[in-house]
PDB file of N, CA, C and O in Angstrom:
ATOM      1  N   MET A   1     -24.257  14.712   3.806  1.00  0.00           N
ATOM      2  CA  MET A   1     -23.787  13.354   3.585  1.00  0.00           C
ATOM      3  C   MET A   1     -23.751  12.616   4.907  1.00  0.00           C
ATOM      4  O   MET A   1     -23.236  13.140   5.895  1.00  0.00           O
ATOM      5  N   SER A   2     -24.281  11.424   4.941  1.00  0.00           N
ATOM      6  CA  SER A   2     -24.364  10.652   6.169  1.00  0.00           C
ATOM      7  C   SER A   2     -23.118   9.795   6.352  1.00  0.00           C
ATOM      8  O   SER A   2     -22.574   9.252   5.390  1.00  0.00           O
ATOM      9  N   ASN A   3     -22.676   9.684   7.593  1.00  0.00           N
ATOM     10  CA  ASN A   3     -21.547   8.824   7.913  1.00  0.00           C
ATOM     11  C   ASN A   3     -22.007   7.451   8.382  1.00  0.00           C
ATOM     12  O   ASN A   3     -21.190   6.629   8.799  1.00  0.00           O
ATOM     13  N   ARG A   4     -23.306   7.200   8.315  1.00  0.00           N
ATOM     14  CA  ARG A   4     -23.836   5.932   8.791  1.00  0.00           C
ATOM     15  C   ARG A   4     -23.470   4.808   7.844  1.00  0.00           C
ATOM     16  O   ARG A   4     -23.546   4.928   6.621  1.00  0.00           O
ATOM     17  N   ARG A   5     -23.071   3.711   8.464  1.00  0.00           N
ATOM     18  CA  ARG A   5     -22.747   2.529   7.683  1.00  0.00           C
ATOM     19  C   ARG A   5     -23.487   1.352   8.285  1.00  0.00           C
ATOM     20  O   ARG A   5     -23.453   1.116   9.492  1.00  0.00           O
ATOM     21  N   SER A   6     -24.153   0.626   7.412  1.00  0.00           N
ATOM     22  CA  SER A   6     -24.850  -0.560   7.874  1.00  0.00           C
ATOM     23  C   SER A   6     -23.837  -1.691   7.967  1.00  0.00           C
ATOM     24  O   SER A   6     -22.998  -1.860   7.082  1.00  0.00           O
ATOM     25  N   GLY A   7     -23.920  -2.449   9.026  1.00  0.00           N
ATOM     26  CA  GLY A   7     -23.001  -3.567   9.195  1.00  0.00           C
ATOM     27  C   GLY A   7     -22.588  -3.700  10.638  1.00  0.00           C
ATOM     28  O   GLY A   7     -23.371  -3.446  11.554  1.00  0.00           O
ATOM     29  N   GLU A   8     -21.339  -4.103  10.832  1.00  0.00           N
ATOM     30  CA  GLU A   8     -20.831  -4.353  12.179  1.00  0.00           C
ATOM     31  C   GLU A   8     -19.654  -3.437  12.466  1.00  0.00           C
ATOM     32  O   GLU A   8     -18.766  -3.261  11.631  1.00  0.00           O
ATOM     33  N   LEU A   9     -19.660  -2.863  13.649  1.00  0.00           N
ATOM     34  CA  LEU A   9     -18.587  -1.995  14.123  1.00  0.00           C
ATOM     35  C   LEU A   9     -17.987  -2.643  15.359  1.00  0.00           C
ATOM     36  O   LEU A   9     -18.695  -2.925  16.326  1.00  0.00           O
ATOM     37  N   ASN A  10     -16.675  -2.879  15.328  1.00  0.00           N
ATOM     38  CA  ASN A  10     -15.992  -3.493  16.465  1.00  0.00           C
ATOM     39  C   ASN A  10     -15.043  -2.481  17.083  1.00  0.00           C
ATOM     40  O   ASN A  10     -14.209  -1.889  16.398  1.00  0.00           O
ATOM     41  N   LEU A  11     -15.182  -2.294  18.388  1.00  0.00           N
ATOM     42  CA  LEU A  11     -14.408  -1.294  19.112  1.00  0.00           C
ATOM     43  C   LEU A  11     -13.697  -1.912  20.301  1.00  0.00           C
ATOM     44  O   LEU A  11     -14.147  -2.911  20.862  1.00  0.00           O
ATOM     45  N   THR A  12     -12.576  -1.304  20.680  1.00  0.00           N
ATOM     46  CA  THR A  12     -11.876  -1.647  21.913  1.00  0.00           C
ATOM     47  C   THR A  12     -12.071  -0.484  22.871  1.00  0.00           C
ATOM     48  O   THR A  12     -11.790   0.667  22.537  1.00  0.00           O
ATOM     49  N   VAL A  13     -12.559  -0.802  24.076  1.00  0.00           N
ATOM     50  CA  VAL A  13     -12.846   0.227  25.070  1.00  0.00           C
ATOM     51  C   VAL A  13     -11.926   0.017  26.270  1.00  0.00           C
ATOM     52  O   VAL A  13     -11.845  -1.081  26.820  1.00  0.00           O
ATOM     53  N   THR A  14     -11.243   1.073  26.663  1.00  0.00           N
ATOM     54  CA  THR A  14     -10.339   1.038  27.813  1.00  0.00           C
ATOM     55  C   THR A  14     -11.002   1.741  28.988  1.00  0.00           C
ATOM     56  O   THR A  14     -11.583   2.816  28.840  1.00  0.00           O
ATOM     57  N   GLY A  15     -10.907   1.122  30.149  1.00  0.00           N
ATOM     58  CA  GLY A  15     -11.435   1.749  31.357  1.00  0.00           C
ATOM     59  C   GLY A  15     -12.642   1.056  31.945  1.00  0.00           C
ATOM     60  O   GLY A  15     -13.100   1.430  33.025  1.00  0.00           O
ATOM     61  N   MET A  16     -13.175   0.046  31.256  1.00  0.00           N
ATOM     62  CA  MET A  16     -14.291  -0.714  31.833  1.00  0.00           C
ATOM     63  C   MET A  16     -13.711  -1.673  32.871  1.00  0.00           C
ATOM     64  O   MET A  16     -12.879  -2.521  32.547  1.00  0.00           O
ATOM     65  N   THR A  17     -14.156  -1.534  34.123  1.00  0.00           N
ATOM     66  CA  THR A  17     -13.592  -2.359  35.192  1.00  0.00           C
ATOM     67  C   THR A  17     -14.615  -3.229  35.909  1.00  0.00           C
ATOM     68  O   THR A  17     -14.245  -4.078  36.720  1.00  0.00           O
ATOM     69  N   CYS A  18     -15.909  -3.027  35.618  1.00  0.00           N
ATOM     70  CA  CYS A  18     -16.937  -3.773  36.344  1.00  0.00           C
ATOM     71  C   CYS A  18     -18.211  -3.860  35.515  1.00  0.00           C
ATOM     72  O   CYS A  18     -18.310  -3.269  34.440  1.00  0.00           O
ATOM     73  N   GLN A  19     -19.176  -4.600  36.025  1.00  0.00           N
ATOM     74  CA  GLN A  19     -20.447  -4.734  35.316  1.00  0.00           C
ATOM     75  C   GLN A  19     -21.201  -3.397  35.250  1.00  0.00           C
ATOM     76  O   GLN A  19     -21.999  -3.182  34.338  1.00  0.00           O
ATOM     77  N   GLY A  20     -20.955  -2.516  36.197  1.00  0.00           N
ATOM     78  CA  GLY A  20     -21.549  -1.177  36.134  1.00  0.00           C
ATOM     79  C   GLY A  20     -21.049  -0.420  34.915  1.00  0.00           C
ATOM     80  O   GLY A  20     -21.810   0.293  34.262  1.00  0.00           O
ATOM     81  N   CYS A  21     -19.760  -0.579  34.610  1.00  0.00           N
ATOM     82  CA  CYS A  21     -19.186   0.045  33.415  1.00  0.00           C
ATOM     83  C   CYS A  21     -19.823  -0.537  32.159  1.00  0.00           C
ATOM     84  O   CYS A  21     -20.153   0.191  31.223  1.00  0.00           O
ATOM     85  N   VAL A  22     -19.990  -1.843  32.150  1.00  0.00           N
ATOM     86  CA  VAL A  22     -20.633  -2.503  31.014  1.00  0.00           C
ATOM     87  C   VAL A  22     -22.035  -1.931  30.812  1.00  0.00           C
ATOM     88  O   VAL A  22     -22.436  -1.638  29.686  1.00  0.00           O
ATOM     89  N   GLY A  23     -22.766  -1.778  31.897  1.00  0.00           N
ATOM     90  CA  GLY A  23     -24.108  -1.217  31.820  1.00  0.00           C
ATOM     91  C   GLY A  23     -24.116   0.206  31.283  1.00  0.00           C
ATOM     92  O   GLY A  23     -24.985   0.577  30.494  1.00  0.00           O
ATOM     93  N   THR A  24     -23.146   0.997  31.715  1.00  0.00           N
ATOM     94  CA  THR A  24     -23.049   2.375  31.242  1.00  0.00           C
ATOM     95  C   THR A  24     -22.769   2.412  29.744  1.00  0.00           C
ATOM     96  O   THR A  24     -23.426   3.142  29.002  1.00  0.00           O
ATOM     97  N   VAL A  25     -21.793   1.623  29.305  1.00  0.00           N
ATOM     98  CA  VAL A  25     -21.454   1.589  27.884  1.00  0.00           C
ATOM     99  C   VAL A  25     -22.653   1.090  27.079  1.00  0.00           C
ATOM    100  O   VAL A  25     -22.968   1.643  26.026  1.00  0.00           O
ATOM    101  N   ARG A  26     -23.316   0.052  27.571  1.00  0.00           N
ATOM    102  CA  ARG A  26     -24.491  -0.495  26.888  1.00  0.00           C
ATOM    103  C   ARG A  26     -25.577   0.590  26.760  1.00  0.00           C
ATOM    104  O   ARG A  26     -26.191   0.734  25.703  1.00  0.00           O
ATOM    105  N   ARG A  27     -25.804   1.338  27.826  1.00  0.00           N
ATOM    106  CA  ARG A  27     -26.843   2.366  27.830  1.00  0.00           C
ATOM    107  C   ARG A  27     -26.539   3.484  26.842  1.00  0.00           C
ATOM    108  O   ARG A  27     -27.419   3.894  26.085  1.00  0.00           O
ATOM    109  N   VAL A  28     -25.309   3.979  26.837  1.00  0.00           N
ATOM    110  CA  VAL A  28     -24.997   5.116  25.965  1.00  0.00           C
ATOM    111  C   VAL A  28     -24.939   4.705  24.498  1.00  0.00           C
ATOM    112  O   VAL A  28     -25.330   5.477  23.622  1.00  0.00           O
ATOM    113  N   VAL A  29     -24.455   3.497  24.226  1.00  0.00           N
ATOM    114  CA  VAL A  29     -24.401   3.048  22.836  1.00  0.00           C
ATOM    115  C   VAL A  29     -25.799   2.717  22.328  1.00  0.00           C
ATOM    116  O   VAL A  29     -26.120   2.991  21.172  1.00  0.00           O
ATOM    117  N   SER A  30     -26.623   2.136  23.177  1.00  0.00           N
ATOM    118  CA  SER A  30     -27.997   1.809  22.774  1.00  0.00           C
ATOM    119  C   SER A  30     -28.786   3.055  22.384  1.00  0.00           C
ATOM    120  O   SER A  30     -29.724   2.979  21.590  1.00  0.00           O
ATOM    121  N   ALA A  31     -28.403   4.202  22.946  1.00  0.00           N
ATOM    122  CA  ALA A  31     -29.109   5.451  22.659  1.00  0.00           C
ATOM    123  C   ALA A  31     -28.721   6.058  21.307  1.00  0.00           C
ATOM    124  O   ALA A  31     -29.375   6.987  20.835  1.00  0.00           O
ATOM    125  N   VAL A  32     -27.664   5.539  20.687  1.00  0.00           N
ATOM    126  CA  VAL A  32     -27.220   6.058  19.395  1.00  0.00           C
ATOM    127  C   VAL A  32     -28.177   5.571  18.310  1.00  0.00           C
ATOM    128  O   VAL A  32     -28.496   4.385  18.238  1.00  0.00           O
ATOM    129  N   GLN A  33     -28.624   6.487  17.482  1.00  0.00           N
ATOM    130  CA  GLN A  33     -29.570   6.156  16.420  1.00  0.00           C
ATOM    131  C   GLN A  33     -28.978   5.120  15.466  1.00  0.00           C
ATOM    132  O   GLN A  33     -27.836   5.245  15.023  1.00  0.00           O
ATOM    133  N   GLY A  34     -29.766   4.105  15.161  1.00  0.00           N
ATOM    134  CA  GLY A  34     -29.372   3.092  14.194  1.00  0.00           C
ATOM    135  C   GLY A  34     -28.858   1.805  14.787  1.00  0.00           C
ATOM    136  O   GLY A  34     -28.688   0.823  14.065  1.00  0.00           O
ATOM    137  N   VAL A  35     -28.600   1.777  16.106  1.00  0.00           N
ATOM    138  CA  VAL A  35     -28.097   0.557  16.741  1.00  0.00           C
ATOM    139  C   VAL A  35     -29.204  -0.496  16.745  1.00  0.00           C
ATOM    140  O   VAL A  35     -30.300  -0.261  17.254  1.00  0.00           O
ATOM    141  N   GLU A  36     -28.899  -1.663  16.169  1.00  0.00           N
ATOM    142  CA  GLU A  36     -29.850  -2.764  16.120  1.00  0.00           C
ATOM    143  C   GLU A  36     -29.500  -3.863  17.108  1.00  0.00           C
ATOM    144  O   GLU A  36     -30.386  -4.508  17.669  1.00  0.00           O
ATOM    145  N   ASP A  37     -28.199  -4.077  17.322  1.00  0.00           N
ATOM    146  CA  ASP A  37     -27.738  -5.119  18.236  1.00  0.00           C
ATOM    147  C   ASP A  37     -26.431  -4.649  18.844  1.00  0.00           C
ATOM    148  O   ASP A  37     -25.681  -3.893  18.225  1.00  0.00           O
ATOM    149  N   LEU A  38     -26.164  -5.098  20.053  1.00  0.00           N
ATOM    150  CA  LEU A  38     -25.017  -4.606  20.796  1.00  0.00           C
ATOM    151  C   LEU A  38     -24.503  -5.690  21.722  1.00  0.00           C
ATOM    152  O   LEU A  38     -25.288  -6.356  22.397  1.00  0.00           O
ATOM    153  N   ALA A  39     -23.187  -5.873  21.760  1.00  0.00           N
ATOM    154  CA  ALA A  39     -22.563  -6.797  22.700  1.00  0.00           C
ATOM    155  C   ALA A  39     -21.378  -6.084  23.346  1.00  0.00           C
ATOM    156  O   ALA A  39     -20.526  -5.527  22.654  1.00  0.00           O
ATOM    157  N   VAL A  40     -21.331  -6.107  24.673  1.00  0.00           N
ATOM    158  CA  VAL A  40     -20.244  -5.494  25.425  1.00  0.00           C
ATOM    159  C   VAL A  40     -19.578  -6.597  26.236  1.00  0.00           C
ATOM    160  O   VAL A  40     -20.246  -7.289  27.004  1.00  0.00           O
ATOM    161  N   ASP A  41     -18.264  -6.770  26.073  1.00  0.00           N
ATOM    162  CA  ASP A  41     -17.531  -7.834  26.758  1.00  0.00           C
ATOM    163  C   ASP A  41     -16.497  -7.211  27.691  1.00  0.00           C
ATOM    164  O   ASP A  41     -15.517  -6.617  27.241  1.00  0.00           O
ATOM    165  N   LEU A  42     -16.725  -7.353  28.982  1.00  0.00           N
ATOM    166  CA  LEU A  42     -15.826  -6.788  29.991  1.00  0.00           C
ATOM    167  C   LEU A  42     -14.452  -7.448  29.939  1.00  0.00           C
ATOM    168  O   LEU A  42     -13.435  -6.762  30.041  1.00  0.00           O
ATOM    169  N   ASP A  43     -14.407  -8.768  29.782  1.00  0.00           N
ATOM    170  CA  ASP A  43     -13.136  -9.500  29.815  1.00  0.00           C
ATOM    171  C   ASP A  43     -12.184  -9.087  28.702  1.00  0.00           C
ATOM    172  O   ASP A  43     -10.977  -8.982  28.920  1.00  0.00           O
ATOM    173  N   THR A  44     -12.719  -8.855  27.519  1.00  0.00           N
ATOM    174  CA  THR A  44     -11.869  -8.484  26.380  1.00  0.00           C
ATOM    175  C   THR A  44     -11.831  -6.978  26.135  1.00  0.00           C
ATOM    176  O   THR A  44     -11.008  -6.496  25.357  1.00  0.00           O
ATOM    177  N   GLY A  45     -12.722  -6.231  26.799  1.00  0.00           N
ATOM    178  CA  GLY A  45     -12.782  -4.786  26.602  1.00  0.00           C
ATOM    179  C   GLY A  45     -13.264  -4.409  25.221  1.00  0.00           C
ATOM    180  O   GLY A  45     -12.825  -3.413  24.648  1.00  0.00           O
ATOM    181  N   THR A  46     -14.177  -5.218  24.686  1.00  0.00           N
ATOM    182  CA  THR A  46     -14.653  -4.955  23.337  1.00  0.00           C
ATOM    183  C   THR A  46     -16.147  -4.656  23.308  1.00  0.00           C
ATOM    184  O   THR A  46     -16.913  -5.073  24.176  1.00  0.00           O
ATOM    185  N   VAL A  47     -16.522  -3.920  22.277  1.00  0.00           N
ATOM    186  CA  VAL A  47     -17.921  -3.606  22.022  1.00  0.00           C
ATOM    187  C   VAL A  47     -18.179  -3.906  20.550  1.00  0.00           C
ATOM    188  O   VAL A  47     -17.435  -3.456  19.679  1.00  0.00           O
ATOM    189  N   ARG A  48     -19.231  -4.665  20.278  1.00  0.00           N
ATOM    190  CA  ARG A  48     -19.642  -4.953  18.907  1.00  0.00           C
ATOM    191  C   ARG A  48     -21.010  -4.336  18.685  1.00  0.00           C
ATOM    192  O   ARG A  48     -21.951  -4.611  19.429  1.00  0.00           O
ATOM    193  N   VAL A  49     -21.117  -3.506  17.667  1.00  0.00           N
ATOM    194  CA  VAL A  49     -22.367  -2.819  17.360  1.00  0.00           C
ATOM    195  C   VAL A  49     -22.796  -3.242  15.960  1.00  0.00           C
ATOM    196  O   VAL A  49     -21.998  -3.225  15.024  1.00  0.00           O
ATOM    197  N   ARG A  50     -24.061  -3.619  15.829  1.00  0.00           N
ATOM    198  CA  ARG A  50     -24.617  -3.925  14.513  1.00  0.00           C
ATOM    199  C   ARG A  50     -25.745  -2.947  14.223  1.00  0.00           C
ATOM    200  O   ARG A  50     -26.536  -2.604  15.102  1.00  0.00           O
ATOM    201  N   GLY A  51     -25.802  -2.507  12.979  1.00  0.00           N
ATOM    202  CA  GLY A  51     -26.852  -1.596  12.562  1.00  0.00           C
ATOM    203  C   GLY A  51     -26.306  -0.546  11.627  1.00  0.00           C
ATOM    204  O   GLY A  51     -25.149  -0.612  11.212  1.00  0.00           O
ATOM    205  N   ALA A  52     -27.131   0.419  11.298  1.00  0.00           N
ATOM    206  CA  ALA A  52     -26.735   1.534  10.435  1.00  0.00           C
ATOM    207  C   ALA A  52     -26.388   2.712  11.338  1.00  0.00           C
ATOM    208  O   ALA A  52     -27.236   3.555  11.630  1.00  0.00           O
ATOM    209  N   VAL A  53     -25.133   2.759  11.775  1.00  0.00           N
ATOM    210  CA  VAL A  53     -24.701   3.778  12.734  1.00  0.00           C
ATOM    211  C   VAL A  53     -23.557   4.612  12.168  1.00  0.00           C
ATOM    212  O   VAL A  53     -22.854   4.196  11.247  1.00  0.00           O
ATOM    213  N   ASP A  54     -23.394   5.783  12.737  1.00  0.00           N
ATOM    214  CA  ASP A  54     -22.239   6.631  12.462  1.00  0.00           C
ATOM    215  C   ASP A  54     -21.152   6.187  13.443  1.00  0.00           C
ATOM    216  O   ASP A  54     -21.289   6.413  14.646  1.00  0.00           O
ATOM    217  N   PRO A  55     -20.075   5.561  12.958  1.00  0.00           N
ATOM    218  CA  PRO A  55     -19.025   5.079  13.871  1.00  0.00           C
ATOM    219  C   PRO A  55     -18.494   6.157  14.808  1.00  0.00           C
ATOM    220  O   PRO A  55     -18.253   5.901  15.988  1.00  0.00           O
ATOM    221  N   GLU A  56     -18.311   7.371  14.274  1.00  0.00           N
ATOM    222  CA  GLU A  56     -17.802   8.459  15.117  1.00  0.00           C
ATOM    223  C   GLU A  56     -18.799   8.830  16.206  1.00  0.00           C
ATOM    224  O   GLU A  56     -18.401   9.200  17.310  1.00  0.00           O
ATOM    225  N   GLY A  57     -20.087   8.734  15.905  1.00  0.00           N
ATOM    226  CA  GLY A  57     -21.117   9.016  16.898  1.00  0.00           C
ATOM    227  C   GLY A  57     -21.115   7.999  18.025  1.00  0.00           C
ATOM    228  O   GLY A  57     -21.299   8.348  19.191  1.00  0.00           O
ATOM    229  N   VAL A  58     -20.907   6.738  17.668  1.00  0.00           N
ATOM    230  CA  VAL A  58     -20.831   5.676  18.680  1.00  0.00           C
ATOM    231  C   VAL A  58     -19.607   5.902  19.570  1.00  0.00           C
ATOM    232  O   VAL A  58     -19.697   5.823  20.796  1.00  0.00           O
ATOM    233  N   MET A  59     -18.474   6.182  18.946  1.00  0.00           N
ATOM    234  CA  MET A  59     -17.253   6.392  19.732  1.00  0.00           C
ATOM    235  C   MET A  59     -17.362   7.642  20.598  1.00  0.00           C
ATOM    236  O   MET A  59     -16.863   7.649  21.723  1.00  0.00           O
ATOM    237  N   ALA A  60     -17.999   8.692  20.102  1.00  0.00           N
ATOM    238  CA  ALA A  60     -18.180   9.913  20.889  1.00  0.00           C
ATOM    239  C   ALA A  60     -19.048   9.640  22.114  1.00  0.00           C
ATOM    240  O   ALA A  60     -18.780  10.168  23.194  1.00  0.00           O
ATOM    241  N   ALA A  61     -20.078   8.826  21.955  1.00  0.00           N
ATOM    242  CA  ALA A  61     -20.949   8.494  23.091  1.00  0.00           C
ATOM    243  C   ALA A  61     -20.158   7.764  24.176  1.00  0.00           C
ATOM    244  O   ALA A  61     -20.331   8.030  25.365  1.00  0.00           O
ATOM    245  N   ILE A  62     -19.298   6.853  23.762  1.00  0.00           N
ATOM    246  CA  ILE A  62     -18.474   6.108  24.729  1.00  0.00           C
ATOM    247  C   ILE A  62     -17.479   7.042  25.400  1.00  0.00           C
ATOM    248  O   ILE A  62     -17.286   6.975  26.614  1.00  0.00           O
ATOM    249  N   ARG A  63     -16.847   7.911  24.625  1.00  0.00           N
ATOM    250  CA  ARG A  63     -15.895   8.875  25.208  1.00  0.00           C
ATOM    251  C   ARG A  63     -16.599   9.813  26.194  1.00  0.00           C
ATOM    252  O   ARG A  63     -16.076  10.102  27.270  1.00  0.00           O
ATOM    253  N   ASP A  64     -17.779  10.280  25.816  1.00  0.00           N
ATOM    254  CA  ASP A  64     -18.542  11.175  26.696  1.00  0.00           C
ATOM    255  C   ASP A  64     -18.919  10.500  28.016  1.00  0.00           C
ATOM    256  O   ASP A  64     -19.149  11.176  29.018  1.00  0.00           O
ATOM    257  N   ALA A  65     -18.983   9.172  28.014  1.00  0.00           N
ATOM    258  CA  ALA A  65     -19.295   8.425  29.241  1.00  0.00           C
ATOM    259  C   ALA A  65     -18.038   8.218  30.087  1.00  0.00           C
ATOM    260  O   ALA A  65     -18.122   7.684  31.193  1.00  0.00           O
ATOM    261  N   GLY A  66     -16.872   8.635  29.580  1.00  0.00           N
ATOM    262  CA  GLY A  66     -15.646   8.580  30.378  1.00  0.00           C
ATOM    263  C   GLY A  66     -14.679   7.467  30.036  1.00  0.00           C
ATOM    264  O   GLY A  66     -13.778   7.166  30.819  1.00  0.00           O
ATOM    265  N   TYR A  67     -14.852   6.850  28.877  1.00  0.00           N
ATOM    266  CA  TYR A  67     -13.983   5.732  28.496  1.00  0.00           C
ATOM    267  C   TYR A  67     -13.189   6.103  27.254  1.00  0.00           C
ATOM    268  O   TYR A  67     -13.596   6.969  26.479  1.00  0.00           O
ATOM    269  N   GLU A  68     -12.055   5.442  27.071  1.00  0.00           N
ATOM    270  CA  GLU A  68     -11.268   5.604  25.856  1.00  0.00           C
ATOM    271  C   GLU A  68     -11.714   4.522  24.884  1.00  0.00           C
ATOM    272  O   GLU A  68     -12.016   3.399  25.289  1.00  0.00           O
ATOM    273  N   VAL A  69     -11.753   4.863  23.610  1.00  0.00           N
ATOM    274  CA  VAL A  69     -12.253   3.918  22.615  1.00  0.00           C
ATOM    275  C   VAL A  69     -11.485   4.078  21.304  1.00  0.00           C
ATOM    276  O   VAL A  69     -11.091   5.180  20.923  1.00  0.00           O
ATOM    277  N   CYS A  70     -11.284   2.948  20.626  1.00  0.00           N
ATOM    278  CA  CYS A  70     -10.705   2.957  19.294  1.00  0.00           C
ATOM    279  C   CYS A  70     -11.270   1.767  18.523  1.00  0.00           C
ATOM    280  O   CYS A  70     -11.837   0.843  19.106  1.00  0.00           O
ATOM    281  N   ARG A  71     -11.109   1.808  17.230  1.00  0.00           N
ATOM    282  CA  ARG A  71     -11.578   0.690  16.421  1.00  0.00           C
ATOM    283  C   ARG A  71     -10.710  -0.532  16.687  1.00  0.00           C
ATOM    284  O   ARG A  71      -9.489  -0.434  16.805  1.00  0.00           O
ATOM    285  N   ALA A  72     -11.357  -1.668  16.778  1.00  0.00           N
ATOM    286  CA  ALA A  72     -10.620  -2.914  17.049  1.00  0.00           C
ATOM    287  C   ALA A  72      -9.953  -3.416  15.786  1.00  0.00           C
ATOM    288  O   ALA A  72      -9.287  -4.450  15.809  1.00  0.00           O
TER     289      ALA A  72
END
């Protein structure tokens, strides 16, 4: 059974402090299968993902990059 859901996933990411962090989060989330569009906002600490993705897979990728993440 697939956990992928088509639509929009909104996350709050803690620990992003610079544009380098934004780039890292963008890179790891972009590598997740099913991501069609992605927006990372340093000022609000949010990530918006559109596509048919496994939410837990997206959050695991962000955690593996060293950030804390939860659903917004």
